[in-house]
C-alpha positions as CSV (number, residue, x, y, z in Angstrom):
1,M,131.3,69.6,128.8
2,T,134.1,71.9,129.5
3,T,136.2,72.8,126.4
4,M,139.0,75.1,125.5
5,S,136.7,77.4,123.6
6,E,134.2,78.5,126.2
7,S,135.7,82.0,126.4
8,A,137.8,84.2,124.2
9,V,139.7,87.5,124.6
10,L,138.4,90.4,122.5
11,R,141.1,92.9,121.5
12,V,139.4,96.1,120.6
13,A,140.6,99.4,119.3
14,G,140.5,102.2,121.8
15,L,139.0,104.8,119.4
16,P,136.0,104.4,117.1
17,I,136.9,104.2,113.4
18,R,134.8,107.3,112.9
19,L,137.7,109.4,114.2
20,W,140.1,108.1,111.6
21,L,137.6,108.4,108.8
22,A,137.0,112.0,109.7
23,A,140.3,112.8,107.9
24,S,138.7,111.8,104.6
25,S,137.4,114.3,102.0
26,P,135.4,112.5,99.3
27,D,134.5,115.8,97.6
28,L,138.1,116.8,97.3
29,F,139.0,113.5,95.8
30,A,136.1,113.7,93.4
31,C,137.5,117.0,92.3
32,V,141.0,115.6,92.0
33,R,139.7,112.6,89.9
34,A,137.8,115.0,87.7
35,L,140.9,117.1,87.3
36,N,142.9,114.1,86.3
37,H,140.3,113.1,83.7
38,I,140.2,116.6,82.2
39,H,144.0,116.8,82.3
40,D,144.1,113.5,80.3
41,D,141.5,114.6,77.8
42,H,143.3,118.0,77.4
43,L,146.6,116.3,77.0
44,R,145.3,114.0,74.3
45,E,143.5,116.7,72.4
46,A,146.4,119.2,72.8
47,S,148.9,116.6,71.5
48,G,146.7,115.9,68.5
49,L,146.3,119.6,67.8
50,A,150.1,120.1,68.2
51,G,150.7,117.4,65.6
52,R,148.2,118.9,63.2
53,L,149.7,122.4,63.6
54,G,153.1,120.9,62.7
55,D,151.8,119.0,59.8
56,E,149.2,121.3,58.3
57,V,150.1,124.9,59.3
58,V,153.8,125.3,59.9
59,P,154.8,124.0,56.4
60,R,152.6,126.6,54.6
61,P,155.0,128.6,52.4
62,E,152.8,131.7,52.6
63,L,152.8,131.8,56.4
64,P,154.6,135.0,57.6
65,A,157.6,134.5,59.9
66,A,155.8,136.1,62.9
67,A,152.8,133.8,62.5
68,R,155.0,130.8,62.2
69,R,156.8,131.7,65.4
70,A,153.4,132.1,67.1
71,V,152.3,128.7,65.9
72,L,155.6,127.0,67.0
73,A,155.3,128.6,70.4
74,A,151.7,127.4,70.8
75,R,152.8,123.9,69.5
76,R,155.5,123.6,72.1
77,R,153.0,124.6,74.8
78,L,150.5,122.1,73.6
79,H,153.1,119.3,73.5
80,Q,153.9,120.0,77.1
81,G,150.2,119.6,78.0
82,Q,149.9,123.3,79.1
83,A,146.8,125.3,78.5
84,L,147.0,128.0,75.8
85,T,146.7,131.6,76.9
86,A,143.7,133.6,75.6
87,D,146.1,135.6,73.3
88,Q,147.6,132.4,71.9
89,A,144.1,130.9,71.2
90,R,142.9,134.1,69.5
91,R,146.1,134.4,67.4
92,L,145.8,130.7,66.3
93,R,142.2,131.2,65.2
94,E,143.4,134.0,62.9
95,I,146.2,131.8,61.5
96,V,144.6,128.3,61.0
97,A,141.7,129.6,58.9
98,T,140.0,126.1,58.4
99,A,136.8,125.0,60.0
100,D,138.2,121.6,61.1
101,L,141.3,123.0,62.8
102,T,139.2,125.8,64.4
103,A,136.9,123.2,65.9
104,H,139.8,121.2,67.2
105,L,141.3,124.4,68.7
106,D,137.9,125.2,70.3
107,R,137.9,121.8,72.0
108,V,141.4,122.4,73.3
109,T,140.6,125.9,74.6
110,S,137.4,124.6,76.2
111,L,139.3,121.9,77.9
112,S,142.1,124.3,78.9
113,A,139.5,126.6,80.5
114,E,138.0,123.7,82.4
115,L,141.5,122.4,83.4
116,L,142.4,125.8,84.8
117,R,139.1,126.1,86.6
118,L,139.5,122.6,88.2
119,E,143.1,123.3,89.2
120,E,142.1,126.5,91.0
121,Q,139.1,124.7,92.6
122,A,141.3,121.8,93.7
123,E,144.0,124.1,95.1
124,A,141.4,126.0,97.1
125,Q,139.9,122.8,98.4
126,V,143.3,121.4,99.4
127,A,144.1,124.6,101.3
128,K,140.8,124.5,103.1
129,E,141.2,120.8,103.9
130,H,144.7,121.4,105.2
131,D,143.4,124.0,107.6
132,R,140.5,121.8,108.7
133,L,142.8,118.8,109.4
134,L,145.1,120.9,111.6
135,A,142.4,121.5,114.3
136,A,140.2,118.4,113.7
137,P,142.0,115.7,115.7
138,W,142.0,117.6,119.0
139,H,138.3,118.2,118.7
140,L,137.6,114.6,117.6
141,L,139.5,113.1,120.6
142,G,137.3,115.3,122.9
143,T,134.1,113.8,121.4
144,V,134.5,110.2,122.7
145,P,134.8,109.1,126.3
146,G,138.4,108.5,127.2
147,G,139.6,109.8,123.8
148,R,142.2,112.2,125.2
149,A,143.3,109.5,127.7
150,C,145.3,108.1,124.7
151,L,147.6,111.1,125.1
152,T,150.1,111.8,127.8
153,S,149.3,114.6,130.3
154,D,152.3,116.6,129.0
155,V,150.9,116.7,125.4
156,V,147.4,117.6,126.7
157,A,148.7,120.4,128.9
158,D,150.9,121.8,126.2
159,I,148.1,121.9,123.6
160,E,145.6,123.4,126.1
161,R,148.2,126.1,127.2
162,R,148.9,127.1,123.6
163,L,145.3,127.3,122.6
164,A,144.4,129.3,125.7
165,G,147.1,131.7,124.7
166,G,145.6,132.2,121.3
167,E,148.2,130.3,119.3
168,P,146.8,129.2,116.0
169,W,146.9,125.6,114.7
170,T,149.0,126.9,111.8
171,S,151.9,127.6,114.1
172,K,154.9,125.3,113.7
173,K,154.5,123.7,117.1
174,L,150.8,123.0,116.8
175,R,151.2,121.7,113.3
176,R,153.5,119.1,114.7
177,R,151.1,118.4,117.5
178,S,148.3,117.9,115.0
179,D,150.4,115.4,113.0
180,Y,151.1,113.5,116.2
181,L,147.4,113.5,117.2
182,W,146.4,112.0,113.8
183,R,149.1,109.3,114.2
184,M,147.6,108.5,117.6
185,I,144.1,108.4,116.1
186,A,145.4,106.0,113.4
187,R,147.0,103.8,116.0
188,G,144.0,103.8,118.3
189,A,141.3,103.4,115.7
190,V,142.8,101.0,113.2
191,K,145.0,98.7,115.2
192,T,143.9,96.4,118.0
193,T,147.1,95.3,119.7
194,P,146.6,96.1,123.4
195,R,148.5,99.2,124.4
196,T,147.4,101.7,127.1
197,W,144.1,103.3,126.0
198,L,144.9,102.8,122.3
199,G,144.1,99.0,122.4
200,Q,141.9,97.4,125.0
201,V,140.9,94.0,126.2
202,S,137.6,92.2,127.1
203,L,136.6,88.8,128.1
204,V,133.7,87.4,126.0
205,P,131.8,84.1,126.0
206,V,131.9,82.0,122.8
207,A,128.6,80.8,121.3
208,D,127.9,78.5,118.3
209,R,124.6,80.1,117.5
210,H,123.8,83.6,116.4
211,S,123.5,86.4,119.0
212,S,122.6,90.0,118.8
213,G,126.2,91.0,118.2
214,L,129.3,91.9,120.2
215,S,129.9,95.2,121.8
216,V,131.8,96.9,124.6
217,N,129.9,99.3,126.9
218,G,131.0,102.3,129.0
219,Q,132.4,100.2,131.9
220,V,136.2,100.3,132.1
221,A,138.9,99.1,134.5
222,V,142.4,100.5,134.3
223,E,145.4,98.8,135.7
224,W,148.9,100.3,136.1
225,T,152.0,98.1,136.6
226,E,155.4,99.4,137.2
227,N,158.2,98.8,134.7
228,V,160.0,95.9,136.3
229,H,163.2,96.3,134.2
230,A,163.4,100.0,135.0
231,R,162.6,99.4,138.7
232,R,165.3,96.8,139.0
233,A,167.9,99.0,137.3
234,E,166.9,101.9,139.7
235,L,167.1,99.7,142.7
236,A,170.5,98.3,141.6
237,A,171.9,101.8,141.2
238,S,170.8,102.9,144.6
239,A,171.4,99.7,146.5
240,A,175.0,99.3,145.3
241,D,176.0,101.5,148.2
242,R,173.3,100.7,150.7
243,L,170.9,97.7,150.9
244,G,167.7,98.5,152.8
245,P,166.0,95.7,154.7
246,E,162.9,96.0,152.5
247,L,164.8,94.8,149.5
248,R,165.3,91.3,148.2
249,L,168.3,89.7,146.5
250,S,168.6,86.9,144.0
251,M,171.4,85.5,141.9
252,T,171.3,86.3,138.2
253,P,170.0,83.0,136.9
254,L,172.7,82.3,134.2
255,H,175.7,81.2,136.2
256,R,177.8,78.1,136.8
257,A,180.9,77.1,138.7
258,E,184.0,76.6,136.6
259,G,186.7,75.3,138.9
260,D,187.9,78.2,141.0
261,R,185.8,80.7,139.0
262,L,182.1,81.6,138.9
263,A,181.0,82.2,135.3
264,V,178.1,84.7,135.1
265,W,176.1,85.9,132.1
266,T,173.8,88.9,132.5
267,V,172.8,92.0,130.6
268,D,173.5,95.7,131.2
269,P,170.3,97.1,132.8
270,A,171.1,100.6,131.6
271,A,171.3,99.6,127.9
272,A,168.3,100.2,125.6
273,T,169.0,96.9,123.8
274,P,170.3,93.7,125.4
275,N,174.1,94.1,126.0
276,L,175.5,90.8,127.0
277,L,177.9,90.9,129.9
278,A,180.0,87.9,130.8
279,Y,182.2,87.6,134.0
280,R,184.5,85.0,135.5
281,L,184.7,85.8,139.1
282,R,187.3,84.3,141.4
283,R,185.5,82.2,143.9
284,S,186.1,82.9,147.6
285,P,184.4,81.6,150.8
286,A,182.4,84.8,151.0
287,L,181.2,84.5,147.4
288,D,180.4,80.8,147.8
289,R,178.3,81.5,150.9
290,I,176.3,84.2,149.0
291,V,175.7,81.8,146.1
292,E,174.6,79.0,148.4
293,T,172.3,81.3,150.4
294,L,170.5,82.4,147.2
295,R,170.6,79.0,145.5
296,S,167.0,78.2,146.3
297,G,165.6,81.6,145.1
298,V,165.1,85.2,146.1
299,R,165.8,86.0,149.7
300,P,165.5,89.2,151.9
301,V,168.7,91.1,152.5
302,S,168.6,89.9,156.1
303,A,169.1,86.3,154.9
304,L,172.7,87.1,154.0
305,E,175.1,86.1,156.7
306,P,176.2,89.1,158.8
307,G,179.8,88.3,157.9
308,S,179.2,89.0,154.2
309,P,181.5,91.8,153.2
310,P,179.3,94.8,152.4
311,G,181.8,95.9,149.7
312,L,181.5,92.5,148.0
313,V,177.7,92.6,147.9
314,G,177.6,96.1,146.5
315,K,180.1,95.2,143.8
316,L,178.1,92.1,142.8
317,V,175.0,94.3,142.6
318,R,176.8,96.8,140.4
319,L,178.0,94.0,138.1
320,G,174.5,92.6,137.8
321,V,175.5,89.3,139.4
322,L,173.1,90.0,142.2
323,E,169.6,91.2,141.3
324,V,167.8,93.6,143.6
325,S,164.1,93.7,143.8
326,A,161.2,95.0,145.8
327,P,157.5,94.0,145.9
328,L,155.7,94.7,142.6
329,R,153.9,98.0,142.6
330,Q,150.5,98.0,140.9
331,R,147.3,100.0,140.9
332,R,144.4,97.8,140.2
333,G,141.3,99.4,138.9
334,R,137.7,98.3,139.3
335,W,134.8,98.7,136.9
336,E,133.8,102.3,136.5
337,K,132.3,104.6,133.9
338,T,134.7,105.6,131.1
339,S,136.3,108.9,132.1
340,G,135.8,111.9,129.8
341,S,139.0,113.6,128.7
342,T,141.5,113.2,131.4
343,A,144.9,111.9,130.1
344,S,146.4,108.8,131.7
345,D,150.1,108.5,131.9
346,A,151.9,105.2,132.4
347,G,154.9,107.0,133.8
348,A,157.6,104.5,134.8
349,G,155.2,101.7,134.1
350,F,152.5,100.3,131.8
351,V,148.7,100.9,131.6
352,D,146.3,98.1,130.5
353,V,142.7,99.0,129.9
354,Y,139.9,96.4,130.2
355,R,136.4,96.9,128.9
356,R,133.2,95.1,129.9
357,A,131.7,93.4,126.8
358,E,128.1,92.5,126.0
359,G,127.0,89.7,123.8
360,A,129.1,86.8,122.6
361,F,131.6,85.8,119.9
362,T,129.5,83.7,117.6
363,A,131.3,81.5,115.1
364,D,131.1,78.2,113.4
365,L,134.1,76.9,115.3
366,A,134.1,73.6,113.5
367,T,134.6,75.4,110.2
368,L,137.2,77.7,111.7
369,Q,139.1,74.7,113.1
370,R,139.1,72.8,109.8
371,A,140.5,75.9,108.0
372,F,143.1,76.5,110.7
373,E,144.3,72.9,110.4
374,Q,144.8,73.6,106.7
375,Y,146.9,76.6,107.6
376,R,148.9,74.4,109.9
377,R,149.5,72.0,106.9
378,L,150.7,75.0,104.9
379,G,153.2,75.8,107.8
380,L,154.5,72.3,107.7
381,L,155.1,72.5,103.9
382,I,157.1,75.7,104.4
383,G,159.1,74.2,107.2
384,E,160.0,71.1,105.2
385,D,161.2,73.3,102.3
386,E,163.5,75.4,104.5
387,P,167.3,74.7,104.5
388,T,168.2,72.5,107.5
389,P,171.1,74.1,109.3
390,E,173.7,72.0,111.0
391,D,172.3,71.0,114.4
392,R,175.3,71.6,116.6
393,L,173.1,71.7,119.7
394,R,172.1,68.0,119.4
395,E,175.8,67.1,118.9
396,R,176.6,68.8,122.3
397,I,173.8,66.8,124.0
398,G,174.6,63.1,124.1
399,P,173.0,60.1,125.7
400,R,174.6,60.9,129.1
401,P,173.0,63.7,131.1
402,R,174.9,67.0,131.0
403,P,174.2,70.1,133.1
404,V,172.1,72.4,131.1
405,M,174.3,75.3,132.0
406,D,177.4,73.5,130.5
407,V,175.5,73.0,127.2
408,F,174.4,76.7,127.4
409,A,178.0,78.0,127.9
410,E,179.3,76.0,124.9
411,E,176.3,77.0,122.7
412,L,176.6,80.6,123.6
413,A,180.3,80.7,123.0
414,A,179.9,79.1,119.6
415,R,177.1,81.4,118.5
416,T,179.0,84.5,119.7
417,E,182.1,83.5,117.8
418,E,180.1,83.0,114.6
419,G,178.4,86.3,115.0
420,E,174.8,84.9,115.2
421,L,173.9,86.8,118.3
422,S,174.6,90.2,116.7
423,R,172.2,89.6,113.7
424,H,168.9,91.2,114.1
425,A,166.2,89.6,111.9
426,L,162.8,91.2,111.4
427,P,159.8,89.2,112.5
428,Q,158.8,86.5,110.0
429,N,155.7,88.0,108.5
430,A,156.3,86.9,104.9
431,W,155.9,84.0,102.6
432,P,159.4,82.7,101.9
433,P,160.5,81.8,98.4
434,A,160.9,78.1,97.7
435,H,164.4,76.8,98.6
436,R,164.2,73.2,97.3
437,P,163.1,72.7,93.7
438,G,160.4,70.1,93.4
439,S,159.4,70.3,97.1
440,G,155.8,70.3,98.1
441,Y,156.0,74.0,98.9
442,A,157.7,74.7,95.6
443,R,154.9,72.9,93.7
444,L,152.3,74.7,95.7
445,L,153.8,78.1,94.7
446,D,153.8,76.9,91.1
447,L,150.1,76.1,91.3
448,M,149.4,79.5,92.9
449,A,151.5,81.3,90.3
450,A,149.4,79.7,87.6
451,S,146.3,81.4,88.8
452,P,145.1,84.3,86.5
453,D,146.4,87.8,87.4
454,A,142.9,89.1,87.6
455,A,141.7,86.4,90.0
456,P,140.3,88.1,93.1
457,V,141.2,85.2,95.5
458,I,143.7,82.2,95.5
459,D,142.1,79.6,97.7
460,L,144.3,76.8,99.0
461,T,141.9,73.9,99.3
462,P,142.5,70.7,101.2
463,A,142.6,68.9,97.8
464,M,145.4,71.3,96.6
465,L,147.4,70.6,99.7
466,D,146.9,66.9,99.3
467,A,148.1,67.1,95.7
468,V,151.5,68.6,96.8
469,G,152.0,66.1,99.6
470,A,151.1,68.2,102.6
471,S,150.9,66.2,105.8
472,D,147.8,66.3,108.0
473,A,148.2,68.7,111.0
474,P,145.5,68.0,113.6
475,I,145.7,70.2,116.7
476,T,147.3,68.1,119.4
477,W,148.3,70.9,121.8
478,P,146.0,73.8,122.5
479,V,146.5,76.8,120.3
480,D,145.2,80.4,120.3
481,C,144.4,82.0,116.9
482,V,143.6,85.7,116.6
483,V,141.0,86.3,113.9
484,R,139.0,89.3,112.6
485,P,135.5,88.3,111.5
486,L,134.5,89.3,107.9
487,P,130.9,90.6,107.3
488,G,130.2,88.0,104.6
489,G,131.4,85.1,106.7
490,G,134.9,83.8,107.3
491,W,137.8,85.3,109.1
492,V,141.1,87.0,108.7
493,L,143.9,85.3,110.5
494,D,146.1,87.9,112.3
495,N,148.3,85.7,114.5
496,A,148.5,82.3,116.1
497,G,150.6,80.7,118.9
498,P,150.6,78.1,121.6
499,A,147.7,78.5,124.0
500,A,148.0,80.9,126.9
501,V,150.8,82.9,125.4
502,L,149.1,85.8,123.5
503,D,146.7,86.5,126.4
504,A,149.2,85.8,129.2
505,R,149.5,89.3,130.7
506,F,145.8,89.8,130.9
507,V,144.4,86.6,132.4
508,E,145.0,87.3,136.1
509,T,143.2,90.7,135.9
510,L,140.4,89.2,133.8
511,R,139.9,86.6,136.5
512,R,139.9,89.3,139.2
513,L,137.3,91.3,137.2
514,H,135.1,88.5,136.1
515,G,135.7,85.7,138.7
516,T,136.7,83.1,136.2
517,V,138.3,82.7,132.8
518,P,136.9,79.5,131.4
519,A,139.6,79.0,128.6
520,A,142.4,79.5,131.1
521,D,140.8,77.1,133.6
522,A,140.4,74.5,130.8
523,Y,144.1,74.9,129.8
524,R,145.2,74.5,133.4
525,A,143.2,71.3,133.6
526,F,144.8,70.1,130.4
527,L,148.3,70.6,131.8
528,A,147.5,69.0,135.2
529,E,146.0,65.9,133.5
530,L,148.9,65.7,131.1
531,D,151.3,65.8,134.1
532,R,149.3,63.1,135.8
533,I,149.0,60.7,132.9
534,S,152.6,61.1,131.7
535,G,154.3,61.3,135.1
536,V,156.3,64.2,133.7
537,P,155.7,67.5,135.6
538,S,155.4,70.7,133.6
539,V,157.9,73.5,134.6
540,E,157.4,77.1,133.6
541,L,160.5,79.0,132.3
542,L,160.4,82.5,133.7
543,I,162.6,84.9,131.7
544,P,163.5,88.2,133.3
545,P,162.8,91.5,131.4
546,L,165.9,92.4,129.5
547,V,164.8,95.8,128.0
548,P,162.4,98.4,129.3
549,Q,159.9,98.2,126.5
550,A,159.4,94.4,127.0
551,A,158.9,94.5,130.7
552,N,155.1,94.4,130.5
553,A,155.2,91.1,128.6
554,I,156.7,89.0,131.4
555,R,153.4,88.8,133.4
556,R,151.5,85.6,133.2
557,P,149.3,83.4,135.3
558,R,150.7,80.2,137.0
559,Y,149.7,77.1,135.1
560,T,152.3,74.8,136.7
561,S,153.5,74.0,140.2
562,L,157.1,74.3,139.3
563,W,159.2,77.0,137.7
564,T,162.8,77.6,136.6
565,G,164.8,80.5,135.2
566,D,164.3,83.8,137.1
567,P,164.5,83.0,140.8
568,D,162.3,86.0,141.7
569,P,158.7,85.2,140.6
570,G,157.1,88.2,142.3
571,H,157.0,90.3,139.2
572,Y,155.2,87.7,137.1
573,G,152.0,87.6,139.0
574,T,150.6,87.1,142.5
575,T,150.0,83.3,142.1
576,W,153.6,82.4,141.7
577,R,154.3,82.4,145.4
578,A,152.7,79.0,145.7
579,A,155.1,77.4,143.1
580,R,158.4,75.6,143.7
581,Y,161.7,76.8,142.2
582,L,164.1,74.6,140.3
583,P,167.4,76.3,139.7
584,L,168.8,76.1,136.2
585,G,172.0,74.6,137.7
586,E,170.1,71.5,138.8
587,L,168.7,70.8,135.3
588,T,170.4,68.3,132.9
589,A,170.0,67.5,129.2
590,H,170.4,64.2,127.4
591,R,169.2,62.6,124.2
592,E,166.9,59.6,123.9
593,A,167.0,58.5,120.3
594,D,166.8,61.9,118.5
595,R,164.8,63.7,121.3
596,V,166.3,66.1,123.8
597,V,165.1,65.3,127.4
598,I,165.4,67.8,130.2
599,S,165.6,66.3,133.7
600,H,165.7,67.4,137.3
601,A,167.1,65.1,140.0
602,G,167.1,62.3,137.4
603,R,163.4,62.7,136.5
604,P,162.3,64.1,133.1
605,V,160.4,67.5,133.2
606,R,158.4,69.3,130.6
607,I,159.6,72.9,130.1
608,C,156.9,75.3,129.1
609,T,157.0,79.0,128.5
610,H,154.1,81.4,128.2
611,A,156.0,84.6,127.7
612,T,154.2,87.0,125.3
613,R,157.5,88.1,123.6
614,S,160.2,85.9,122.1
615,P,163.3,85.6,124.3
616,L,166.2,87.9,123.7
617,T,169.9,87.1,123.9
618,P,171.2,85.3,125.9
619,W,167.9,83.7,127.0
620,S,167.1,82.8,123.4
621,V,170.0,80.4,123.5
622,L,168.9,78.8,126.7
623,T,165.3,78.5,125.6
624,R,166.4,76.7,122.4
625,I,168.1,74.1,124.6
626,L,165.3,73.7,127.1
627,C,162.5,73.6,124.5
628,A,164.4,71.7,121.8
629,D,161.7,69.1,121.5
630,S,158.8,70.9,123.2
631,Q,155.4,69.8,122.2
632,Q,154.2,73.3,123.1
633,H,156.3,75.0,120.6
634,A,156.7,72.2,118.0
635,P,154.5,73.9,115.4
636,R,156.0,77.2,114.4
637,Y,153.3,79.6,113.5
638,R,154.5,82.0,110.8
639,R,152.5,85.1,110.0
640,L,152.0,85.1,106.2
641,R,151.1,88.7,105.8
642,C,153.4,89.5,102.9
643,S,152.8,87.2,99.9
644,L,154.8,89.2,97.3
645,T,158.0,87.8,98.7
646,A,157.2,84.4,97.3
647,F,156.4,85.7,93.8
648,P,159.3,88.1,92.9
649,G,158.0,88.3,89.3
650,R,154.5,89.6,90.2
651,S,153.5,93.1,91.1
652,F,150.1,91.9,92.4
653,V,149.0,88.9,94.5
654,P,145.3,88.5,95.3
655,R,143.8,87.6,98.6
656,I,144.9,84.1,99.7
657,T,142.6,81.9,101.7
658,V,142.7,78.4,103.1
659,A,139.6,76.1,102.9
660,G,137.6,78.9,101.5
661,S,137.0,80.7,104.8
662,L,140.3,81.8,106.5
663,V,142.2,84.6,104.9
664,V,146.0,84.2,105.6
665,S,147.2,87.0,103.3
666,A,145.3,90.1,102.1
667,A,145.6,91.3,98.5
668,Q,148.8,93.3,97.9
669,W,150.6,95.3,95.3
670,R,154.3,96.0,94.7
671,I,155.1,99.6,93.9
672,P,158.6,100.6,92.8
673,A,159.6,103.7,94.8
674,D,160.9,105.5,91.7
675,R,157.5,105.4,90.1
676,L,156.0,107.4,92.9
677,D,157.8,110.7,93.2
678,L,156.0,112.8,95.9
679,A,158.9,115.0,96.9
680,G,158.5,118.7,96.4
681,G,155.4,118.7,94.3
682,G,153.0,119.9,97.0
683,D,149.9,118.3,98.3
684,L,147.8,118.6,95.2
685,A,150.4,117.0,93.0
686,G,150.7,114.2,95.6
687,L,147.0,113.7,95.6
688,R,146.9,113.6,91.9
689,A,149.7,111.0,91.8
690,L,148.0,108.8,94.4
691,T,144.7,109.0,92.7
692,R,146.2,107.9,89.4
693,L,148.0,105.1,91.2
694,R,144.7,104.0,92.8
695,D,142.8,104.1,89.6
696,R,145.5,102.3,87.6
697,L,146.0,99.5,90.1
698,G,142.4,99.2,91.3
699,L,143.5,99.8,94.9
700,P,140.8,99.7,97.5
701,R,140.2,102.9,99.5
702,W,141.6,101.6,102.8
703,V,145.1,100.1,102.7
704,F,148.3,99.6,104.7
705,V,151.6,100.8,103.3
706,A,154.9,99.3,104.3
707,G,158.3,98.3,103.0
708,P,158.9,95.0,101.2
709,S,158.8,92.9,104.4
710,G,155.4,94.3,105.4
711,Y,156.9,95.3,108.7
712,R,155.3,98.1,110.7
713,P,152.5,98.9,108.1
714,L,150.9,102.4,108.1
715,A,147.2,102.7,107.8
716,C,146.1,104.8,104.8
717,D,142.8,106.2,103.6
718,L,143.3,107.0,99.9
719,E,140.5,109.6,100.1
720,S,142.3,111.6,102.7
721,L,144.7,114.5,102.3
722,R,146.8,112.7,104.9
723,A,147.4,109.8,102.4
724,V,150.3,111.9,100.9
725,R,151.9,112.2,104.4
726,V,151.6,108.4,104.9
727,F,153.2,107.5,101.6
728,E,156.0,110.1,102.2
729,Q,156.7,108.5,105.6
730,A,156.7,105.0,104.1
731,L,159.1,106.1,101.3
732,K,161.5,107.7,103.8
733,E,161.9,104.4,105.6
734,L,162.8,102.4,102.5
735,A,166.3,101.3,101.9
736,A,167.9,101.9,98.5
737,G,166.3,99.8,95.8
738,D,163.4,98.7,98.1
739,E,159.8,98.8,96.9
740,L,156.6,99.7,98.7
741,T,154.0,97.1,99.6
742,V,150.4,98.2,99.6
743,T,148.0,95.8,101.3
744,E,144.2,95.8,101.4
745,M,142.7,96.5,104.9
746,L,140.6,93.5,106.0
747,P,137.9,93.9,107.1
748,A,137.5,97.3,105.4
749,A,136.8,100.4,107.6
750,D,133.1,100.2,106.7
751,E,132.8,96.5,107.5
752,L,133.5,96.5,111.2
753,S,131.0,94.4,113.3
754,V,131.9,95.3,116.9
755,S,130.4,98.4,118.4
756,D,131.4,100.7,121.3
757,H,128.9,102.5,123.5
758,G,126.1,101.1,121.4
759,S,126.6,102.7,118.0
760,E,130.3,103.6,117.4
761,R,132.0,100.9,115.2
762,V,135.4,99.8,116.3
763,A,138.2,97.6,114.9
764,A,138.4,94.4,116.8
765,E,139.8,90.9,116.7
766,V,139.2,87.8,118.9
767,A,141.7,85.4,120.3
768,V,139.9,82.0,120.4
769,R,141.4,78.8,121.7
770,L,141.3,75.5,119.7
771,P,140.5,72.6,119.5
772,H,136.9,73.6,120.2
773,A,135.0,70.4,121.0
774,V,137.6,68.3,122.9
775,P,137.6,68.2,126.7
776,P,140.9,69.1,128.3
777,T,141.3,65.5,129.7
778,A,140.8,63.9,126.3
779,L,143.3,66.3,124.7
780,A,145.8,65.5,127.5
781,V,145.6,61.8,126.7
782,A,146.4,62.5,123.0
783,A,149.3,64.8,124.0
784,A,150.7,62.2,126.4
785,Q,150.6,59.5,123.7
786,I,152.5,61.8,121.3
787,S,155.0,62.6,124.1
788,A,155.6,58.9,124.7
789,G,155.9,58.2,121.0
790,T,153.0,55.8,120.9
791,T,151.1,57.6,118.1
């Protein structure tokens, strides 16, 4: 029986965890901890002695003035926690003249001597460790196949040139290079998000029985793809004056006729962030002919009528009204042995690295699915508690069909006027506070808050969710969940989303390398059967790249026979040539009861989108219209990484699980920035402060450090000298009044189960598709019934 879960995508760190752990120094931290303990003992004994000197010695009437001054000076020093000098200790012995005080003084002087010895030892170890860490990352990256491929060729060449010239790692430039190398090691060893050689991808089978383990071997395939956004901007700049016959033209998708004007919405291709440009061009016969010629999609330059004024075409290209493109440039790699130390540059493009895996992902998928459905119930509770904004969009869409672009123009204008498009919200990674007193979510938070502060885990059981009125949430549309296996059983949920979104840019290459991708085939079969049963065809919404850094996320396989949006599909994948284009201007929207229905030529269509990234302005407005009642995007999967946001009165929230097996939030601690002053004290002072913090709060050795939202966390080993640098960097990024969030690393660095090249442990996570035991055809029947409103 073919199911959605026959294969999974393994996302594996590009560097073994050993490289990151090489920055640790357990001996140094043992010394620092001993130093802190001796310091505390000395402070306690010194304070006690200072009090006794003030009570028992200073008041003596027979005490000479010089002796009293000596006692007072020593007393001040002791109150400050400073060690007595040898002369001060000798003089005090002469003055106190009692056995009890002398014994107390001996304990203090002994502790003072040990304190000074440990301070000198720790300072020497810090200096030695500092020097070791400067040269270590360059050597470490050279010890693993492909290690220096994580770096650009410019960085590699610069370091090699400086070292060949005898420049020491203590020089200012190489110190900076060393810090950069350690940051690359942290990114490439701890995080698994695919990115060049730092995060890699494998296709793995899924098994429900135990296997020998999962690993990646020395076989690698490297694929380079040009930056489509940058390429289009480059072509537009050069083609504005001369259009070569090898180029292709298309209309920017967002346009509509407004009487004698053509309204156009596009973005400035030269801007680093989307800069919305809106034009209302006077229509002319020449402009109308160009629009009509390109209405059905991208065309070669030769398709324009010879009579088209060259100046007009160039002007339209400069404005972004006409998009210029050329065939996609790619370099497709085949399986080969991992290269040694040659750097690999993306240049004006992107590099994706694929690894051949051995073994299978083994998991009790029934248990995982039950836990994931409880997580979905939690998401429904949160959604029901959130304030419901006024739904202007549904008011614009009535029972009579309206052109989608008319609705878009009105919605965009309204949102622009209200300033919504200029607000930049961080990704939703946090538990929200309750908004409605007495809601199911508010009651759930109350139950969670009642758990003891010392509880190691808060488990949200099905019974607990039942008690607060959480609705059932069976999986009715395929979903991908990204999990990290835990050594004792269970998983950490990293991310979730509609099926075929998170793995979109990798599927075509995985198919080329492996011949088939079972999970993708099953999903395609699901959509085809859903189209057949419902009589409603699925239409992919292709959204063009709007910023250079997002251009790699547009690629995806073709799951539908129709598409809309960007008329030029050549940059999305090779299979799109066989699909048929539906211009946005031919789509309409109307309401049936409370549902928004999108139609083409009077027939309903199902808009799908499998873009890896969320759409940016102005496409976010259009997507909200087209997917207003999309089954695909109906469940909103919120990452619940930061739990402290739901409990403002707590400084610690333990690990949160659902159904006893799926971790949705790791344990975390809130640390006010003003209680962690690392500025200007030096490395040893910073280490002592962090060690005290760890011991006081019971922090695990390996954590992530971030601001209050948990956004862009920094990996930190609390037994590494670099921990001071990590905390300093996190503190610099805090806004005034913000607090640090420290989160446990799960699984811990010594609990990783996936290996690379046989023995090296690597961080990894698996994107597995659910539901696991339902054939695509049966799932399509259930989805069609929901779409028709019969369930």
